[in-house]
C-alpha positions in Angstrom: -12.1 23.3 -0.6 -13.0 22.9 3.1 -10.8 24.3 6.2 -11.5 21.7 9.1 -11.2 22.8 12.4 -11.2 20.4 15.3 -14.6 21.1 16.1 -15.5 21.2 12.6 -13.8 17.2 11.9 -15.3 16.1 15.2 -19.0 17.1 13.9 -18.3 16.2 10.3 -17.1 12.6 11.2 -19.5 11.5 13.8 -22.0 12.1 11.2 -19.4 9.5 9.2 -19.4 6.0 11.7 -16.8 4.4 9.6 -14.2 7.8 10.2 -13.1 8.4 14.1 -11.5 11.1 15.5 -9.5 10.0 18.3 -9.0 13.8 19.7 -13.0 14.2 19.4 -13.4 11.6 22.1 -11.0 13.6 24.5 -12.8 15.2 27.8 -10.3 17.6 27.3 -11.1 21.2 26.4 -7.8 22.0 24.6 -7.5 20.8 21.0 -5.2 18.3 20.2 -2.1 21.0 19.0 -2.5 22.6 22.2 -2.6 19.1 24.3 0.7 18.2 22.6 4.2 19.5 23.8 5.6 20.7 20.9 9.2 18.7 21.6 6.8 15.7 19.9 7.6 15.3 15.9 4.2 14.9 15.1 2.7 17.1 17.3 -0.2 19.4 14.8 -0.2 16.7 12.2 -3.1 14.7 11.6 -2.6 10.9 10.3 -5.3 8.8 8.5 -4.8 4.9 9.6 -6.8 3.2 7.2 -6.7 -0.2 8.9 -9.7 -2.4 10.2 -11.1 -0.6 13.5 -11.0 -3.7 15.7 -6.9 -4.0 14.8 -6.5 0.0 15.0 -5.7 0.4 18.4 -1.7 -0.4 18.8 -1.6 2.0 15.6 -3.2 4.6 17.2 -1.4 4.7 20.5 1.9 4.3 18.4 0.6 7.7 16.7 -0.3 9.3 19.5 3.0 8.9 21.4 4.6 11.0 19.0 1.6 13.8 19.4 0.0 12.8 16.2 -3.7 13.2 15.9 -4.9 10.4 14.6 -8.0 9.7 12.5 -9.4 6.1 12.2 -11.1 5.6 8.4 -10.9 1.9 7.9 -11.1 1.0 4.3 -11.0 -2.8 5.4 -13.5 -5.1 7.1 -12.7 -8.2 8.2 -15.5 -10.7 7.3 -16.1 -14.4 6.9 -15.4 -16.2 3.9 -18.0 -16.9 1.4 -18.0 -21.0 2.3 -15.7 -22.8 5.3 -16.1 -25.6 3.6 -12.8 -25.9 2.6 -11.0 -24.7 5.8 -13.4 -27.1 7.6 -12.3 -29.9 5.5 -8.4 -29.4 6.0 -8.3 -28.9 9.6 -10.3 -32.1 9.9 -7.5 -33.5 8.1 -4.7 -32.4 9.4 -3.0 -35.0 10.1 -2.5 -35.1 6.6 0.0 -31.9 6.6 3.7 -31.1 8.1 3.5 -27.7 8.2 0.9 -24.5 9.1 1.9 -21.8 7.7 -0.6 -18.6 9.1 0.1 -15.2 7.8 -1.9 -13.2 10.5 -3.5 -13.0 13.5 -6.7 -12.5 11.1 -5.8 -16.5 9.7 -4.9 -17.2 13.3 -8.3 -16.0 14.4 -10.6 -17.5 12.4 -8.7 -20.6 12.1 -9.1 -21.1 15.7 -12.9 -20.3 15.8 -13.1 -22.8 13.0 -11.4 -25.5 15.1 -13.1 -25.2 18.2 -16.3 -25.4 15.9 -15.3 -28.6 14.6 -14.5 -29.9 18.1 -11.2 -29.7 18.1 -8.5 -28.7 20.3 -5.3 -27.0 20.0 -3.5 -29.9 20.4 -4.2 -31.4 16.8 -1.7 -29.1 16.0 1.1 -30.1 18.0 2.7 -32.7 15.8 3.2 -30.3 13.1 5.5 -27.6 12.1 4.2 -24.5 12.3 5.2 -20.8 10.6 4.1 -17.3 11.5 4.3 -14.5 9.6 5.2 -11.6 11.8 5.6 -11.4 15.2 2.4 -10.2 16.5 1.2 -13.6 14.7 3.6 -15.6 16.8 2.3 -13.7 19.9 -1.2 -14.4 19.4 -0.4 -18.3 18.5 1.6 -18.7 21.5 -1.0 -17.3 23.7 -3.3 -20.1 23.0 -0.5 -22.5 23.8 0.5 -23.3 20.1 4.1 -24.0 19.2 5.5 -21.8 16.7 8.4 -23.4 14.9 9.7 -20.8 12.5 8.9 -16.5 12.5 11.0 -15.3 9.4 12.6 -12.1 9.5 10.9 -10.8 6.2 7.3 -10.2 6.0 7.0 -10.7 2.6 6.1 -14.3 0.6 9.6 -14.3 -0.4 11.3 -14.1 2.9 8.8 -16.5 4.0 10.4 -18.8 1.6 13.5 -18.1 1.8 13.4 -18.8 5.8 12.0 -22.1 5.2 14.5 -23.1 2.8 17.1 -22.6 5.0 15.4 -23.6 7.9 15.2 -27.0 6.0 18.7 -27.2 5.0 18.2 -26.3 1.3 15.4 -26.2 -0.9 15.4 -30.4 -2.0 13.7 -31.0 1.7 10.5 -29.3 0.7 10.1 -32.0 -1.8 7.0 -34.0 -0.8 6.4 -32.3 2.3 2.3 -30.7 2.6 1.7 -27.5 3.7 -1.7 -25.8 4.8 -2.0 -21.7 4.4 -5.2 -20.1 6.1 -5.1 -16.6 4.9 -7.5 -14.0 3.0 -9.5 -15.3 0.0 -7.2 -13.1 -1.8 -3.4 -12.7 -1.4 -0.5 -12.8 -3.7 0.3 -16.7 -4.7 4.4 -16.6 -4.8 4.4 -18.4 -1.7 2.6 -20.9 -2.6 3.8 -21.3 -6.5 7.6 -21.3 -4.8 6.7 -24.4 -2.8 4.6 -25.8 -5.4 7.8 -25.6 -7.9 10.3 -26.7 -5.0 8.2 -29.8 -5.3 5.8 -29.6 -2.3 1.7 -29.6 -1.5 0.1 -26.7 -0.8 -3.5 -26.2 0.3 -4.1 -22.7 0.5 -7.6 -22.0 2.0 -9.6 -18.9 2.5 -10.2 -18.4 6.6 -11.4 -14.7 6.0 -11.8 -11.8 3.8 -10.8 -7.9 3.4 -13.8 -6.6 2.3 -15.1 -2.5 1.9 -17.2 -1.7 4.3 -20.8 -1.0 3.4 -21.0 2.6 5.2 -17.9 4.2 3.7 -19.0 7.5 2.4 -16.6 8.9 -0.3 -17.6 13.0 -0.2 -17.2 12.9 3.6 -13.7 11.2 3.1 -12.6 13.8 0.3 -13.6 16.2 2.3 -11.8 14.9 5.0 -8.9 14.3 3.1 -8.8 17.6 1.8 -9.0 20.0 4.6 -6.9 17.9 7.6 -5.0 15.2 6.6 -0.7 15.1 6.7 -0.3 11.6 6.1 -2.2 8.6 5.3 -0.8 5.6 6.2 -1.6 2.0 4.6 -1.1 -1.4 6.3 -2.2 -3.2 3.2 -2.4 -3.6 -0.3 -6.1 -4.4 0.4 -6.6 -1.0 1.9 -5.0 1.1 -0.6 -7.3 -1.2 -3.5 -10.4 -0.4 -1.1 -10.3 3.0 -1.2 -9.1 3.2 -4.5 -12.7 1.2 -5.4 -14.1 3.8 -3.0 -13.3 6.6 -5.6 -14.1 4.5 -8.5 -10.6 5.2 -9.8 -7.4 3.2 -10.7 -5.5 6.9 -10.0 -5.7 8.3 -6.6 -3.0 10.7 -7.1 -5.7 13.3 -7.3 -7.4 12.3 -4.4 -4.4 12.3 -2.0 -2.8 15.3 -3.8 -0.7 16.9 -1.4 -1.0 14.0 1.0 2.4 12.2 2.4 1.7 8.7 2.1 3.1 6.0 4.2 2.8 2.3 3.2 4.1 -0.8 5.6 6.5 -2.7 3.0 7.4 -3.2 -0.1 4.4 -5.3 -1.3 1.8 -2.4 0.1 3.9 0.2 -1.6 4.2 -1.8 -5.1 0.0 -1.4 -5.0 0.0 2.2 -3.7 2.4 3.1 -6.9 0.3 0.8 -8.9 -2.5 3.1 -8.0 -0.7 6.4 -9.0 1.0 7.1 -5.3 4.6 7.6 -4.3 5.5 6.2 -0.9 7.4 8.7 1.2 7.5 6.7 4.1 8.0 3.4 4.3 9.8 1.9 7.8 12.9 -0.9 7.1 10.9 -3.3 9.5 7.6 -4.3 7.9 5.7 -3.3 11.5 3.0 -0.9 13.0 5.6 0.1 15.5 8.3 0.8 13.1 6.1 2.1 10.6 4.7 4.9 13.3 8.4 5.7 13.9 9.4 5.9 10.3 6.4 9.0 10.2 7.5 10.2 13.1 11.2 10.5 11.9 10.0 12.0 8.4 8.2 14.7 9.8 10.5 15.2 12.3 13.8 15.7 9.3 11.1 17.6 7.7 10.4 20.6 9.9 14.0 20.5 11.4 
């Protein structure tokens, strides 16, 4: 069993490029615990986040606001799909769709890249109805001047389907509509199945993939988790599955023994349970700020 002090963790993680100890990058001579006011609910706590490094900044900022020491150890990497053929074909024939459904910021980013690569302008989307799952996804679309017609309150596929039914005035209104859903290559099929069952035609095309980073080191990650982590946060099912893949197991309970598990929502928590984990922390709203707040509230209550 390793007992990590701040400087030891920084050295170990510097030898493990995929994992980043945010505090080790500080110019301060104080340790994270010394530099955090004791009144902050996560002062002295270490939270490991598994989100892709490129998307971790907001989560890090939120957790540090509550006094946490944050280690970024991404178990996913956003990659191009094996082929853009189906996505490019769908973009070339956008006039044949009634609805465009974006499930994430990643979906927006990769869709727009292919849109522009094909010589198209965002105005090509003007005649379509657009559904954005999550406030961040909607904000990304508006930033590039794409209108958003629907933003479901619930970020699950079930919640999206219910919102679409409500927006259109009933399930029967879905009959005959054409939907395009650019998303991750591997994702849940409920929305597609529900829309199809209601009479809609649905094209789900791979806009990107979530893959296990090539240079993750199981031994170093195991040592880090055993030595200093109080909480590990999962923001998608892929982050759970990829950690299990890294440890070559379907049961993560031993690898994460003694570490509080936080999940962003029901689907991620369900995946965690499938891999032997009990979710202690889950926010009512499935957003990164809400997850950070839920982690802070949990430890404030436990320590109070």
